[in-house]
N, CA, C and O atoms as CSV, one atom per row, in Angstrom:
chain,resi,resn,atom,element,x,y,z
A,1,MET,N,N,-13.134,-2.053,2.799
A,1,MET,CA,C,-12.955,-0.857,1.757
A,1,MET,C,C,-14.109,-0.303,1.443
A,1,MET,O,O,-14.994,-1.134,1.242
A,2,VAL,N,N,-14.417,0.790,1.330
A,2,VAL,CA,C,-15.439,1.446,0.700
A,2,VAL,C,C,-15.604,2.101,-0.494
A,2,VAL,O,O,-15.405,3.294,-0.265
A,3,GLU,N,N,-15.880,1.922,-1.709
A,3,GLU,CA,C,-15.572,2.643,-2.807
A,3,GLU,C,C,-15.841,4.224,-2.700
A,3,GLU,O,O,-16.643,4.898,-2.053
A,4,GLY,N,N,-14.698,4.558,-3.728
A,4,GLY,CA,C,-14.588,6.226,-3.444
A,4,GLY,C,C,-12.802,7.075,-3.694
A,4,GLY,O,O,-11.713,6.837,-4.215
A,5,THR,N,N,-13.327,7.858,-3.116
A,5,THR,CA,C,-11.604,8.441,-2.949
A,5,THR,C,C,-10.765,7.612,-2.104
A,5,THR,O,O,-9.570,7.902,-2.157
A,6,SER,N,N,-11.112,6.583,-1.282
A,6,SER,CA,C,-10.227,5.948,-0.378
A,6,SER,C,C,-9.748,4.517,-1.082
A,6,SER,O,O,-9.268,3.646,-0.355
A,7,ILE,N,N,-9.890,4.290,-2.534
A,7,ILE,CA,C,-9.581,3.374,-3.396
A,7,ILE,C,C,-8.511,3.559,-4.113
A,7,ILE,O,O,-8.765,4.334,-5.035
A,8,ASP,N,N,-7.251,3.143,-4.112
A,8,ASP,CA,C,-6.315,2.964,-5.368
A,8,ASP,C,C,-5.995,1.934,-6.066
A,8,ASP,O,O,-6.215,0.837,-5.552
A,9,ARG,N,N,-5.414,1.984,-7.373
A,9,ARG,CA,C,-5.229,0.628,-8.047
A,9,ARG,C,C,-3.844,0.511,-7.634
A,9,ARG,O,O,-3.136,1.517,-7.694
A,10,HIS,N,N,-3.098,-1.208,-6.991
A,10,HIS,CA,C,-1.549,-1.047,-6.964
A,10,HIS,C,C,-1.426,-2.403,-8.147
A,10,HIS,O,O,-2.035,-3.445,-8.388
A,11,HIS,N,N,-0.412,-1.757,-8.599
A,11,HIS,CA,C,0.438,-2.735,-9.607
A,11,HIS,C,C,1.244,-3.928,-8.918
A,11,HIS,O,O,2.179,-3.590,-8.192
A,12,TRP,N,N,0.953,-5.434,-9.086
A,12,TRP,CA,C,1.735,-6.246,-8.169
A,12,TRP,C,C,3.261,-5.981,-7.932
A,12,TRP,O,O,3.912,-5.800,-6.904
A,13,VAL,N,N,3.674,-6.036,-9.582
A,13,VAL,CA,C,5.039,-5.782,-10.037
A,13,VAL,C,C,4.735,-4.049,-10.757
A,13,VAL,O,O,4.026,-3.764,-11.722
A,14,PRO,N,N,5.523,-3.164,-9.915
A,14,PRO,CA,C,5.410,-2.038,-10.969
A,14,PRO,C,C,5.411,-1.949,-12.473
A,14,PRO,O,O,5.719,-2.832,-13.273
A,15,ARG,N,N,5.027,-0.775,-12.697
A,15,ARG,CA,C,4.791,-0.302,-14.404
A,15,ARG,C,C,6.028,-0.392,-14.942
A,15,ARG,O,O,6.200,-0.853,-16.071
A,16,SER,N,N,7.351,0.194,-13.915
A,16,SER,CA,C,8.400,0.382,-14.513
A,16,SER,C,C,9.126,-0.802,-14.460
A,16,SER,O,O,10.056,-0.741,-15.265
A,17,HIS,N,N,9.095,-1.902,-13.825
A,17,HIS,CA,C,9.557,-3.418,-14.273
A,17,HIS,C,C,8.623,-4.034,-14.878
A,17,HIS,O,O,8.724,-5.256,-14.775
A,18,GLY,N,N,7.555,-3.589,-15.603
A,18,GLY,CA,C,6.530,-4.363,-16.729
A,18,GLY,C,C,5.547,-4.774,-16.264
A,18,GLY,O,O,4.917,-5.518,-17.016
A,19,GLY,N,N,5.006,-4.547,-15.022
A,19,GLY,CA,C,4.006,-5.197,-14.418
A,19,GLY,C,C,2.917,-4.437,-15.214
A,19,GLY,O,O,3.041,-3.353,-15.784
A,20,ARG,N,N,1.422,-5.525,-15.105
A,20,ARG,CA,C,0.390,-4.982,-16.108
A,20,ARG,C,C,-0.894,-5.460,-14.766
A,20,ARG,O,O,-1.916,-4.777,-14.707
A,21,GLU,N,N,-0.757,-6.308,-14.055
A,21,GLU,CA,C,-1.702,-6.930,-12.770
A,21,GLU,C,C,-2.041,-6.061,-12.055
A,21,GLU,O,O,-1.215,-6.078,-11.142
A,22,GLN,N,N,-2.826,-5.198,-11.851
A,22,GLN,CA,C,-3.027,-4.429,-10.418
A,22,GLN,C,C,-5.012,-4.886,-9.408
A,22,GLN,O,O,-5.948,-5.581,-9.804
A,23,SER,N,N,-4.866,-4.247,-8.380
A,23,SER,CA,C,-6.069,-4.428,-7.966
A,23,SER,C,C,-6.361,-3.839,-7.345
A,23,SER,O,O,-5.611,-2.890,-7.573
A,24,ALA,N,N,-7.341,-3.370,-6.100
A,24,ALA,CA,C,-7.930,-2.203,-5.421
A,24,ALA,C,C,-6.999,-2.767,-4.266
A,24,ALA,O,O,-6.545,-3.856,-3.914
A,25,MET,N,N,-6.959,-1.400,-3.852
A,25,MET,CA,C,-5.902,-1.100,-2.008
A,25,MET,C,C,-6.370,-0.182,-1.721
A,25,MET,O,O,-6.642,0.787,-2.431
A,26,HIS,N,N,-6.593,-0.389,-0.283
A,26,HIS,CA,C,-7.080,1.144,0.356
A,26,HIS,C,C,-5.632,1.904,0.478
A,26,HIS,O,O,-4.597,1.375,0.883
A,27,GLN,N,N,-5.796,3.381,0.001
A,27,GLN,CA,C,-5.399,4.650,-0.400
A,27,GLN,C,C,-4.048,4.440,0.850
A,27,GLN,O,O,-2.854,4.539,0.570
A,28,VAL,N,N,-4.693,4.085,2.464
A,28,VAL,CA,C,-3.443,4.278,3.676
A,28,VAL,C,C,-2.303,3.400,3.472
A,28,VAL,O,O,-1.113,3.680,3.617
A,29,CYS,N,N,-2.978,1.981,3.013
A,29,CYS,CA,C,-2.325,1.096,2.727
A,29,CYS,C,C,-1.524,1.005,1.780
A,29,CYS,O,O,-0.509,0.342,1.995
A,30,HIS,N,N,-1.743,1.771,0.132
A,30,HIS,CA,C,-0.876,1.752,-0.832
A,30,HIS,C,C,0.107,2.731,-0.237
A,30,HIS,O,O,0.955,2.334,-1.037
A,31,ARG,N,N,0.487,3.270,0.162
A,31,ARG,CA,C,1.214,4.582,0.767
A,31,ARG,C,C,1.838,3.887,1.844
A,31,ARG,O,O,2.932,4.365,2.142
A,32,LYS,N,N,1.601,3.245,2.283
A,32,LYS,CA,C,2.701,2.167,3.451
A,32,LYS,C,C,3.299,1.325,2.470
A,32,LYS,O,O,4.400,0.821,2.690
A,33,VAL,N,N,2.719,1.137,1.474
A,33,VAL,CA,C,3.826,-0.199,0.831
A,33,VAL,C,C,4.848,1.047,0.276
A,33,VAL,O,O,6.072,1.176,0.281
A,34,HIS,N,N,4.106,1.610,-0.042
A,34,HIS,CA,C,5.880,2.381,-1.304
A,34,HIS,C,C,6.031,2.991,-0.150
A,34,HIS,O,O,6.695,3.940,-0.568
A,35,ALA,N,N,5.942,3.163,0.857
A,35,ALA,CA,C,6.774,4.087,1.851
A,35,ALA,C,C,8.025,2.672,2.437
A,35,ALA,O,O,9.198,2.882,2.746
A,36,VAL,N,N,7.514,1.674,2.443
A,36,VAL,CA,C,8.336,0.645,3.176
A,36,VAL,C,C,9.024,0.465,1.876
A,36,VAL,O,O,10.138,0.922,1.618
A,37,LEU,N,N,8.265,-0.249,1.057
A,37,LEU,CA,C,9.479,-0.687,-0.107
A,37,LEU,C,C,9.342,-0.116,-1.421
A,37,LEU,O,O,8.440,0.544,-1.939
A,38,THR,N,N,10.886,-0.689,-1.993
A,38,THR,CA,C,11.675,0.258,-3.111
A,38,THR,C,C,10.742,-0.689,-4.690
A,38,THR,O,O,10.775,-1.903,-4.896
A,39,GLU,N,N,10.129,0.205,-5.411
A,39,GLU,CA,C,9.829,-0.613,-6.836
A,39,GLU,C,C,10.296,-2.245,-6.997
A,39,GLU,O,O,9.515,-3.170,-7.218
A,40,ALA,N,N,11.919,-2.369,-6.812
A,40,ALA,CA,C,12.682,-3.359,-7.073
A,40,ALA,C,C,12.300,-4.121,-6.413
A,40,ALA,O,O,12.029,-5.244,-6.836
A,41,GLU,N,N,12.145,-3.767,-5.137
A,41,GLU,CA,C,12.025,-4.854,-4.118
A,41,GLU,C,C,10.552,-5.625,-4.428
A,41,GLU,O,O,10.538,-6.851,-4.535
A,42,LEU,N,N,9.198,-4.758,-4.579
A,42,LEU,CA,C,8.088,-5.099,-4.602
A,42,LEU,C,C,8.341,-6.058,-6.010
A,42,LEU,O,O,8.152,-7.271,-5.921
A,43,ALA,N,N,8.756,-5.480,-7.246
A,43,ALA,CA,C,8.988,-6.481,-7.800
A,43,ALA,C,C,9.648,-8.073,-8.107
A,43,ALA,O,O,9.321,-8.906,-8.953
A,44,ARG,N,N,10.677,-8.103,-7.078
A,44,ARG,CA,C,11.831,-9.161,-6.738
A,44,ARG,C,C,10.478,-10.089,-5.796
A,44,ARG,O,O,10.069,-11.208,-6.105
A,45,ALA,N,N,10.126,-9.482,-4.950
A,45,ALA,CA,C,9.901,-10.353,-3.706
A,45,ALA,C,C,8.605,-10.144,-2.775
A,45,ALA,O,O,8.436,-10.623,-1.654
A,46,TYR,N,N,7.559,-9.154,-3.644
A,46,TYR,CA,C,6.147,-8.705,-2.772
A,46,TYR,C,C,5.238,-8.882,-3.974
A,46,TYR,O,O,4.084,-8.555,-3.697
A,47,ALA,N,N,5.415,-9.332,-5.321
A,47,ALA,CA,C,4.233,-9.326,-6.118
A,47,ALA,C,C,3.179,-9.993,-5.971
A,47,ALA,O,O,2.324,-10.062,-6.855
A,48,THR,N,N,3.064,-10.729,-4.542
A,48,THR,CA,C,1.461,-11.264,-4.433
A,48,THR,C,C,1.257,-10.995,-3.205
A,48,THR,O,O,2.116,-10.850,-2.335
A,49,PRO,N,N,-0.327,-10.892,-3.059
A,49,PRO,CA,C,-0.804,-10.445,-1.680
A,49,PRO,C,C,0.188,-11.006,-0.202
A,49,PRO,O,O,0.712,-10.462,0.770
A,50,GLU,N,N,0.034,-12.512,-0.792
A,50,GLU,CA,C,0.337,-13.238,0.404
A,50,GLU,C,C,1.707,-13.088,0.849
A,50,GLU,O,O,2.116,-13.454,1.951
A,51,ALA,N,N,2.679,-12.310,-0.423
A,51,ALA,CA,C,4.181,-12.119,-0.082
A,51,ALA,C,C,4.101,-10.794,0.590
A,51,ALA,O,O,4.725,-10.772,1.651
A,52,LEU,N,N,3.450,-9.579,0.237
A,52,LEU,CA,C,3.147,-8.373,0.982
A,52,LEU,C,C,2.594,-8.517,2.215
A,52,LEU,O,O,2.625,-7.544,2.969
A,53,ARG,N,N,2.138,-9.443,2.541
A,53,ARG,CA,C,1.142,-9.256,4.249
A,53,ARG,C,C,2.223,-10.392,4.435
A,53,ARG,O,O,1.890,-10.781,5.555
A,54,ALA,N,N,3.151,-11.073,4.126
A,54,ALA,CA,C,4.096,-12.117,5.281
A,54,ALA,C,C,5.231,-10.210,5.430
A,54,ALA,O,O,5.604,-9.860,6.549
A,55,HIS,N,N,5.446,-9.627,4.612
A,55,HIS,CA,C,6.514,-8.762,4.872
A,55,HIS,C,C,6.216,-7.947,6.640
A,55,HIS,O,O,5.298,-7.164,6.886
A,56,PRO,N,N,6.857,-8.236,7.239
A,56,PRO,CA,C,6.824,-7.915,9.076
A,56,PRO,C,C,6.163,-6.711,9.402
A,56,PRO,O,O,5.303,-6.587,10.274
A,57,GLU,N,N,6.769,-5.507,8.385
A,57,GLU,CA,C,6.603,-4.172,9.099
A,57,GLU,C,C,4.948,-4.138,8.159
A,57,GLU,O,O,4.269,-3.501,8.964
A,58,ILE,N,N,4.024,-4.455,6.993
A,58,ILE,CA,C,3.863,-4.242,6.507
A,58,ILE,C,C,2.673,-5.043,7.424
A,58,ILE,O,O,1.592,-4.476,7.584
A,59,ALA,N,N,2.909,-6.339,7.998
A,59,ALA,CA,C,1.914,-7.130,9.060
A,59,ALA,C,C,1.477,-6.605,9.787
A,59,ALA,O,O,0.290,-6.456,9.494
A,60,ARG,N,N,1.728,-6.133,10.745
A,60,ARG,CA,C,2.056,-5.048,11.535
A,60,ARG,C,C,1.178,-3.848,11.312
A,60,ARG,O,O,0.375,-3.531,12.189
A,61,PHE,N,N,1.273,-3.179,10.232
A,61,PHE,CA,C,0.265,-2.385,10.020
A,61,PHE,C,C,-0.722,-2.774,8.940
A,61,PHE,O,O,-1.472,-1.882,8.545
A,62,VAL,N,N,-0.822,-3.946,8.423
A,62,VAL,CA,C,-2.509,-4.545,8.270
A,62,VAL,C,C,-3.009,-4.561,9.281
A,62,VAL,O,O,-4.120,-4.033,9.308
A,63,ALA,N,N,-2.394,-5.242,10.794
A,63,ALA,CA,C,-2.767,-5.695,11.928
A,63,ALA,C,C,-3.492,-4.601,12.874
A,63,ALA,O,O,-4.454,-4.685,13.637
A,64,TRP,N,N,-2.558,-3.448,12.478
A,64,TRP,CA,C,-3.529,-2.441,13.346
A,64,TRP,C,C,-4.286,-1.501,12.694
A,64,TRP,O,O,-5.099,-0.914,13.408
A,65,VAL,N,N,-4.238,-1.148,11.356
A,65,VAL,CA,C,-5.254,-0.612,10.470
A,65,VAL,C,C,-6.330,-1.459,10.096
A,65,VAL,O,O,-7.102,-1.102,9.206
A,66,GLN,N,N,-6.501,-2.872,10.861
A,66,GLN,CA,C,-7.909,-3.582,10.344
A,66,GLN,C,C,-8.625,-3.038,11.849
A,66,GLN,O,O,-9.836,-3.234,11.750
A,67,ARG,N,N,-8.454,-2.730,12.526
A,67,ARG,CA,C,-9.161,-1.982,13.748
A,67,ARG,C,C,-9.776,-0.906,13.350
A,67,ARG,O,O,-10.818,-0.699,13.971
A,68,LYS,N,N,-9.443,0.075,12.314
A,68,LYS,CA,C,-10.130,1.275,12.268
A,68,LYS,C,C,-10.827,1.347,11.185
A,68,LYS,O,O,-10.364,0.781,10.195
A,69,PRO,N,N,-11.961,1.970,11.087
A,69,PRO,CA,C,-13.269,2.195,10.459
A,69,PRO,C,C,-12.677,1.899,9.462
A,69,PRO,O,O,-11.469,2.052,9.280
A,70,ALA,N,N,-13.807,1.243,8.375
A,70,ALA,CA,C,-13.660,1.508,6.592
A,70,ALA,C,C,-13.634,2.570,6.241
A,70,ALA,O,O,-12.759,2.800,5.406
A,71,THR,N,N,-14.183,3.292,6.497
A,71,THR,CA,C,-14.489,4.801,5.966
A,71,THR,C,C,-12.804,5.649,6.465
A,71,THR,O,O,-12.609,6.807,6.097
A,72,TRP,N,N,-11.752,4.906,7.287
A,72,TRP,CA,C,-11.041,6.028,7.543
A,72,TRP,C,C,-10.067,6.218,6.861
A,72,TRP,O,O,-9.790,5.222,6.193
A,73,ASN,N,N,-9.370,7.097,6.708
A,73,ASN,CA,C,-8.503,7.551,5.907
A,73,ASN,C,C,-7.458,8.880,6.754
A,73,ASN,O,O,-7.791,9.744,7.564
A,74,THR,N,N,-6.730,8.702,6.419
A,74,THR,CA,C,-5.457,10.093,7.151
A,74,THR,C,C,-4.601,10.391,6.386
A,74,THR,O,O,-4.003,9.582,5.676
A,75,TRP,N,N,-4.312,12.249,6.427
A,75,TRP,CA,C,-3.645,12.900,5.478
A,75,TRP,C,C,-2.661,12.876,6.355
A,75,TRP,O,O,-2.939,12.641,7.531
A,76,HIS,N,N,-1.480,13.085,6.012
A,76,HIS,CA,C,0.021,12.993,6.416
A,76,HIS,C,C,0.349,14.895,6.160
A,76,HIS,O,O,0.263,15.358,5.023
A,77,ARG,N,N,0.649,15.646,7.164
A,77,ARG,CA,C,0.665,16.780,7.374
A,77,ARG,C,C,2.264,17.048,6.284
A,77,ARG,O,O,3.290,16.388,6.449
A,78,LYS,N,N,2.116,18.042,5.330
A,78,LYS,CA,C,3.674,18.112,4.788
A,78,LYS,C,C,4.106,18.955,5.333
A,78,LYS,O,O,3.278,19.662,5.908
A,79,LEU,N,N,5.298,19.276,5.442
A,79,LEU,CA,C,6.338,19.716,5.983
A,79,LEU,C,C,6.086,21.474,5.803
A,79,LEU,O,O,5.570,22.014,4.825
A,80,ARG,N,N,6.535,22.061,6.865
A,80,ARG,CA,C,5.987,23.426,6.884
A,80,ARG,C,C,7.325,24.367,6.038
A,80,ARG,O,O,8.506,24.018,6.059
A,81,ARG,N,N,7.072,24.950,5.703
A,81,ARG,CA,C,8.856,25.888,4.809
A,81,ARG,C,C,8.748,26.618,5.957
A,81,ARG,O,O,7.923,26.824,6.847
A,82,ARG,N,N,10.247,27.054,5.529
A,82,ARG,CA,C,11.090,27.861,6.778
A,82,ARG,C,C,11.609,29.111,6.477
A,82,ARG,O,O,12.227,29.745,7.332
């Protein structure tokens, strides 16, 4: 990871579930985590880096994104209004 705008702070237990501990996480990975898992799932079963990396979909994503440059970031297109 490269310091700057591509870094987010991730709460291992979501704040809505009383979590306070947080760590730096690449923005793309952070968005993927929250796209795949609910806050309840994060609090119950994925509150550590090891547990999160063991999730099958997250593990596949991490393996894929590791091949990208450290400065890589992507912005998903917003749906166009009709």
